[in-house]
PyMOL commands that place a pseudoatom at each C-alpha (Angstrom):
pseudoatom trace, name=CA, resn=MET, resi=1, chain=A, elem=C, hetatm=0, pos=[-10.955, 107.714, -131.487]
pseudoatom trace, name=CA, resn=SER, resi=2, chain=A, elem=C, hetatm=0, pos=[-9.832, 105.605, -128.475]
pseudoatom trace, name=CA, resn=SER, resi=3, chain=A, elem=C, hetatm=0, pos=[-11.315, 102.833, -130.034]
pseudoatom trace, name=CA, resn=VAL, resi=4, chain=A, elem=C, hetatm=0, pos=[-9.115, 102.702, -133.239]
pseudoatom trace, name=CA, resn=ILE, resi=5, chain=A, elem=C, hetatm=0, pos=[-6.345, 103.138, -130.430]
pseudoatom trace, name=CA, resn=HIS, resi=6, chain=A, elem=C, hetatm=0, pos=[-7.291, 100.319, -128.964]
pseudoatom trace, name=CA, resn=PHE, resi=7, chain=A, elem=C, hetatm=0, pos=[-7.958, 98.068, -132.187]
pseudoatom trace, name=CA, resn=LEU, resi=8, chain=A, elem=C, hetatm=0, pos=[-4.543, 99.290, -133.426]
pseudoatom trace, name=CA, resn=PHE, resi=9, chain=A, elem=C, hetatm=0, pos=[-2.484, 98.567, -130.779]
pseudoatom trace, name=CA, resn=ASN, resi=10, chain=A, elem=C, hetatm=0, pos=[-4.532, 95.584, -128.899]
pseudoatom trace, name=CA, resn=ILE, resi=11, chain=A, elem=C, hetatm=0, pos=[-1.414, 92.988, -128.375]
pseudoatom trace, name=CA, resn=GLY, resi=12, chain=A, elem=C, hetatm=0, pos=[-2.303, 89.872, -126.705]
pseudoatom trace, name=CA, resn=LEU, resi=13, chain=A, elem=C, hetatm=0, pos=[-0.341, 86.607, -126.403]
pseudoatom trace, name=CA, resn=PRO, resi=14, chain=A, elem=C, hetatm=0, pos=[-0.026, 85.589, -130.071]
pseudoatom trace, name=CA, resn=HIS, resi=15, chain=A, elem=C, hetatm=0, pos=[1.620, 88.791, -130.769]
pseudoatom trace, name=CA, resn=PHE, resi=16, chain=A, elem=C, hetatm=0, pos=[4.463, 87.769, -127.777]
pseudoatom trace, name=CA, resn=LEU, resi=17, chain=A, elem=C, hetatm=0, pos=[4.858, 84.303, -128.791]
pseudoatom trace, name=CA, resn=ILE, resi=18, chain=A, elem=C, hetatm=0, pos=[5.341, 85.177, -132.265]
pseudoatom trace, name=CA, resn=LEU, resi=19, chain=A, elem=C, hetatm=0, pos=[8.120, 87.885, -131.174]
pseudoatom trace, name=CA, resn=SER, resi=20, chain=A, elem=C, hetatm=0, pos=[9.559, 85.225, -128.924]
pseudoatom trace, name=CA, resn=GLY, resi=21, chain=A, elem=C, hetatm=0, pos=[9.363, 82.247, -131.876]
pseudoatom trace, name=CA, resn=THR, resi=22, chain=A, elem=C, hetatm=0, pos=[11.366, 84.619, -134.552]
pseudoatom trace, name=CA, resn=LEU, resi=23, chain=A, elem=C, hetatm=0, pos=[14.011, 86.082, -131.363]
pseudoatom trace, name=CA, resn=PHE, resi=24, chain=A, elem=C, hetatm=0, pos=[14.198, 81.966, -130.637]
pseudoatom trace, name=CA, resn=PHE, resi=25, chain=A, elem=C, hetatm=0, pos=[14.982, 81.203, -134.900]
pseudoatom trace, name=CA, resn=ILE, resi=26, chain=A, elem=C, hetatm=0, pos=[17.260, 83.699, -134.898]
pseudoatom trace, name=CA, resn=GLY, resi=27, chain=A, elem=C, hetatm=0, pos=[19.360, 82.816, -132.530]
pseudoatom trace, name=CA, resn=LEU, resi=28, chain=A, elem=C, hetatm=0, pos=[19.023, 79.047, -133.190]
pseudoatom trace, name=CA, resn=PHE, resi=29, chain=A, elem=C, hetatm=0, pos=[20.239, 80.272, -136.736]
pseudoatom trace, name=CA, resn=SER, resi=30, chain=A, elem=C, hetatm=0, pos=[23.364, 81.978, -135.284]
pseudoatom trace, name=CA, resn=VAL, resi=31, chain=A, elem=C, hetatm=0, pos=[24.040, 79.125, -133.378]
pseudoatom trace, name=CA, resn=LEU, resi=32, chain=A, elem=C, hetatm=0, pos=[24.153, 77.024, -136.282]
pseudoatom trace, name=CA, resn=ALA, resi=33, chain=A, elem=C, hetatm=0, pos=[25.420, 78.619, -139.043]
pseudoatom trace, name=CA, resn=LYS, resi=34, chain=A, elem=C, hetatm=0, pos=[28.079, 81.193, -137.764]
pseudoatom trace, name=CA, resn=ARG, resi=35, chain=A, elem=C, hetatm=0, pos=[31.698, 80.033, -137.161]
pseudoatom trace, name=CA, resn=ASN, resi=36, chain=A, elem=C, hetatm=0, pos=[32.478, 83.155, -134.909]
pseudoatom trace, name=CA, resn=LEU, resi=37, chain=A, elem=C, hetatm=0, pos=[32.325, 82.173, -131.097]
pseudoatom trace, name=CA, resn=ILE, resi=38, chain=A, elem=C, hetatm=0, pos=[31.419, 85.613, -130.524]
pseudoatom trace, name=CA, resn=ALA, resi=39, chain=A, elem=C, hetatm=0, pos=[28.412, 85.367, -132.972]
pseudoatom trace, name=CA, resn=ILE, resi=40, chain=A, elem=C, hetatm=0, pos=[27.507, 81.467, -131.333]
pseudoatom trace, name=CA, resn=LEU, resi=41, chain=A, elem=C, hetatm=0, pos=[27.278, 83.351, -127.811]
pseudoatom trace, name=CA, resn=MET, resi=42, chain=A, elem=C, hetatm=0, pos=[25.249, 85.981, -128.617]
pseudoatom trace, name=CA, resn=GLY, resi=43, chain=A, elem=C, hetatm=0, pos=[22.686, 83.677, -130.617]
pseudoatom trace, name=CA, resn=MET, resi=44, chain=A, elem=C, hetatm=0, pos=[22.602, 82.431, -127.247]
pseudoatom trace, name=CA, resn=GLU, resi=45, chain=A, elem=C, hetatm=0, pos=[22.008, 85.388, -125.653]
pseudoatom trace, name=CA, resn=ILE, resi=46, chain=A, elem=C, hetatm=0, pos=[19.317, 86.013, -128.229]
pseudoatom trace, name=CA, resn=MET, resi=47, chain=A, elem=C, hetatm=0, pos=[17.303, 82.661, -127.787]
pseudoatom trace, name=CA, resn=LEU, resi=48, chain=A, elem=C, hetatm=0, pos=[17.211, 83.347, -123.915]
pseudoatom trace, name=CA, resn=SER, resi=49, chain=A, elem=C, hetatm=0, pos=[16.160, 86.765, -124.241]
pseudoatom trace, name=CA, resn=SER, resi=50, chain=A, elem=C, hetatm=0, pos=[13.298, 84.808, -126.421]
pseudoatom trace, name=CA, resn=VAL, resi=51, chain=A, elem=C, hetatm=0, pos=[12.353, 82.563, -123.299]
pseudoatom trace, name=CA, resn=ASN, resi=52, chain=A, elem=C, hetatm=0, pos=[12.168, 85.941, -121.180]
pseudoatom trace, name=CA, resn=ILE, resi=53, chain=A, elem=C, hetatm=0, pos=[9.899, 87.211, -123.126]
pseudoatom trace, name=CA, resn=ASN, resi=54, chain=A, elem=C, hetatm=0, pos=[7.698, 84.185, -123.288]
pseudoatom trace, name=CA, resn=LEU, resi=55, chain=A, elem=C, hetatm=0, pos=[8.338, 83.925, -119.279]
pseudoatom trace, name=CA, resn=VAL, resi=56, chain=A, elem=C, hetatm=0, pos=[6.679, 87.390, -118.782]
pseudoatom trace, name=CA, resn=ALA, resi=57, chain=A, elem=C, hetatm=0, pos=[3.783, 87.174, -121.374]
pseudoatom trace, name=CA, resn=PHE, resi=58, chain=A, elem=C, hetatm=0, pos=[2.368, 83.947, -120.097]
pseudoatom trace, name=CA, resn=ASN, resi=59, chain=A, elem=C, hetatm=0, pos=[3.087, 85.136, -116.379]
pseudoatom trace, name=CA, resn=ARG, resi=60, chain=A, elem=C, hetatm=0, pos=[0.805, 88.628, -117.820]
pseudoatom trace, name=CA, resn=TYR, resi=61, chain=A, elem=C, hetatm=0, pos=[-2.071, 86.835, -119.591]
pseudoatom trace, name=CA, resn=THR, resi=62, chain=A, elem=C, hetatm=0, pos=[-2.246, 83.865, -116.957]
pseudoatom trace, name=CA, resn=THR, resi=63, chain=A, elem=C, hetatm=0, pos=[-4.993, 84.383, -114.454]
pseudoatom trace, name=CA, resn=ALA, resi=64, chain=A, elem=C, hetatm=0, pos=[-2.816, 84.043, -111.250]
pseudoatom trace, name=CA, resn=PRO, resi=65, chain=A, elem=C, hetatm=0, pos=[-1.484, 87.302, -109.494]
pseudoatom trace, name=CA, resn=ALA, resi=66, chain=A, elem=C, hetatm=0, pos=[1.971, 85.715, -108.685]
pseudoatom trace, name=CA, resn=LEU, resi=67, chain=A, elem=C, hetatm=0, pos=[4.946, 87.047, -110.253]
pseudoatom trace, name=CA, resn=HIS, resi=68, chain=A, elem=C, hetatm=0, pos=[6.570, 83.787, -110.864]
pseudoatom trace, name=CA, resn=GLY, resi=69, chain=A, elem=C, hetatm=0, pos=[7.567, 84.200, -114.724]
pseudoatom trace, name=CA, resn=HIS, resi=70, chain=A, elem=C, hetatm=0, pos=[8.844, 87.392, -113.445]
pseudoatom trace, name=CA, resn=VAL, resi=71, chain=A, elem=C, hetatm=0, pos=[11.029, 85.639, -110.838]
pseudoatom trace, name=CA, resn=PHE, resi=72, chain=A, elem=C, hetatm=0, pos=[12.016, 82.381, -113.148]
pseudoatom trace, name=CA, resn=ALA, resi=73, chain=A, elem=C, hetatm=0, pos=[12.711, 85.716, -116.320]
pseudoatom trace, name=CA, resn=LEU, resi=74, chain=A, elem=C, hetatm=0, pos=[15.466, 87.099, -113.255]
pseudoatom trace, name=CA, resn=PHE, resi=75, chain=A, elem=C, hetatm=0, pos=[17.077, 84.175, -112.507]
pseudoatom trace, name=CA, resn=VAL, resi=76, chain=A, elem=C, hetatm=0, pos=[17.126, 83.264, -116.852]
pseudoatom trace, name=CA, resn=ILE, resi=77, chain=A, elem=C, hetatm=0, pos=[18.783, 87.080, -116.548]
pseudoatom trace, name=CA, resn=ALA, resi=78, chain=A, elem=C, hetatm=0, pos=[21.497, 85.581, -113.839]
pseudoatom trace, name=CA, resn=LEU, resi=79, chain=A, elem=C, hetatm=0, pos=[21.965, 82.400, -115.768]
pseudoatom trace, name=CA, resn=ALA, resi=80, chain=A, elem=C, hetatm=0, pos=[22.671, 84.386, -119.020]
pseudoatom trace, name=CA, resn=ALA, resi=81, chain=A, elem=C, hetatm=0, pos=[25.208, 86.886, -117.198]
pseudoatom trace, name=CA, resn=ALA, resi=82, chain=A, elem=C, hetatm=0, pos=[26.933, 84.308, -115.995]
pseudoatom trace, name=CA, resn=GLU, resi=83, chain=A, elem=C, hetatm=0, pos=[27.344, 82.308, -118.923]
pseudoatom trace, name=CA, resn=VAL, resi=84, chain=A, elem=C, hetatm=0, pos=[28.154, 85.359, -120.910]
pseudoatom trace, name=CA, resn=SER, resi=85, chain=A, elem=C, hetatm=0, pos=[31.028, 85.604, -118.338]
pseudoatom trace, name=CA, resn=VAL, resi=86, chain=A, elem=C, hetatm=0, pos=[32.016, 82.132, -118.683]
pseudoatom trace, name=CA, resn=GLY, resi=87, chain=A, elem=C, hetatm=0, pos=[31.609, 81.998, -122.224]
pseudoatom trace, name=CA, resn=LEU, resi=88, chain=A, elem=C, hetatm=0, pos=[34.042, 85.251, -123.076]
pseudoatom trace, name=CA, resn=ALA, resi=89, chain=A, elem=C, hetatm=0, pos=[36.589, 84.127, -120.384]
pseudoatom trace, name=CA, resn=LEU, resi=90, chain=A, elem=C, hetatm=0, pos=[36.692, 80.874, -122.650]
pseudoatom trace, name=CA, resn=ILE, resi=91, chain=A, elem=C, hetatm=0, pos=[37.104, 82.587, -125.999]
pseudoatom trace, name=CA, resn=ILE, resi=92, chain=A, elem=C, hetatm=0, pos=[39.726, 84.714, -124.809]
pseudoatom trace, name=CA, resn=SER, resi=93, chain=A, elem=C, hetatm=0, pos=[41.884, 81.601, -123.542]
pseudoatom trace, name=CA, resn=VAL, resi=94, chain=A, elem=C, hetatm=0, pos=[40.900, 79.900, -126.890]
pseudoatom trace, name=CA, resn=TYR, resi=95, chain=A, elem=C, hetatm=0, pos=[42.468, 83.067, -129.112]
pseudoatom trace, name=CA, resn=ARG, resi=96, chain=A, elem=C, hetatm=0, pos=[45.123, 83.296, -126.827]
pseudoatom trace, name=CA, resn=GLN, resi=97, chain=A, elem=C, hetatm=0, pos=[46.079, 79.057, -127.777]
pseudoatom trace, name=CA, resn=HIS, resi=98, chain=A, elem=C, hetatm=0, pos=[44.620, 79.092, -131.514]
pseudoatom trace, name=CA, resn=LYS, resi=99, chain=A, elem=C, hetatm=0, pos=[45.091, 83.230, -132.361]
pseudoatom trace, name=CA, resn=SER, resi=100, chain=A, elem=C, hetatm=0, pos=[41.585, 83.042, -133.788]
pseudoatom trace, name=CA, resn=VAL, resi=101, chain=A, elem=C, hetatm=0, pos=[37.677, 82.818, -132.608]
pseudoatom trace, name=CA, resn=GLU, resi=102, chain=A, elem=C, hetatm=0, pos=[36.465, 80.577, -135.272]
pseudoatom trace, name=CA, resn=ALA, resi=103, chain=A, elem=C, hetatm=0, pos=[34.777, 77.338, -134.094]
pseudoatom trace, name=CA, resn=ASP, resi=104, chain=A, elem=C, hetatm=0, pos=[36.702, 75.995, -136.829]
pseudoatom trace, name=CA, resn=ASP, resi=105, chain=A, elem=C, hetatm=0, pos=[39.974, 76.683, -136.263]
pseudoatom trace, name=CA, resn=ILE, resi=106, chain=A, elem=C, hetatm=0, pos=[40.026, 74.783, -132.728]
pseudoatom trace, name=CA, resn=ASP, resi=107, chain=A, elem=C, hetatm=0, pos=[40.982, 71.124, -133.624]
pseudoatom trace, name=CA, resn=SER, resi=108, chain=A, elem=C, hetatm=0, pos=[42.607, 70.488, -130.375]
pseudoatom trace, name=CA, resn=MET, resi=109, chain=A, elem=C, hetatm=0, pos=[41.821, 69.551, -126.547]
pseudoatom trace, name=CA, resn=LYS, resi=110, chain=A, elem=C, hetatm=0, pos=[45.007, 69.835, -125.644]
pseudoatom trace, name=CA, resn=TRP, resi=111, chain=A, elem=C, hetatm=0, pos=[46.546, 72.702, -123.159]
for i in range(1, 111): cmd.bond("trace and resi %d" % i, "trace and resi %d" % (i + 1))
show_as sticks, trace
zoom trace
């Protein structure tokens, strides 16, 4: 019974890479295809999450016992938090100025 479970749930590095690549391309599609600034910001966050999956997976499946991938993932999480705070502040400022969060409606860079 345990060999069947081990066979069914034998998750390796290729599985994590496929998951990460899929998430990255979903985020990339969201960034390139969406017009809403909040959806674009969410797509960027999905892409950063896929990078975190890659970092942790490569750290897990390499022979080095150090936790360098986990540390880099924590830095990416901190960077993502800073990006969200600045991005939302910019989106709120754009909404106050233009009364819209659509990327096509923002046509001027003046105050």
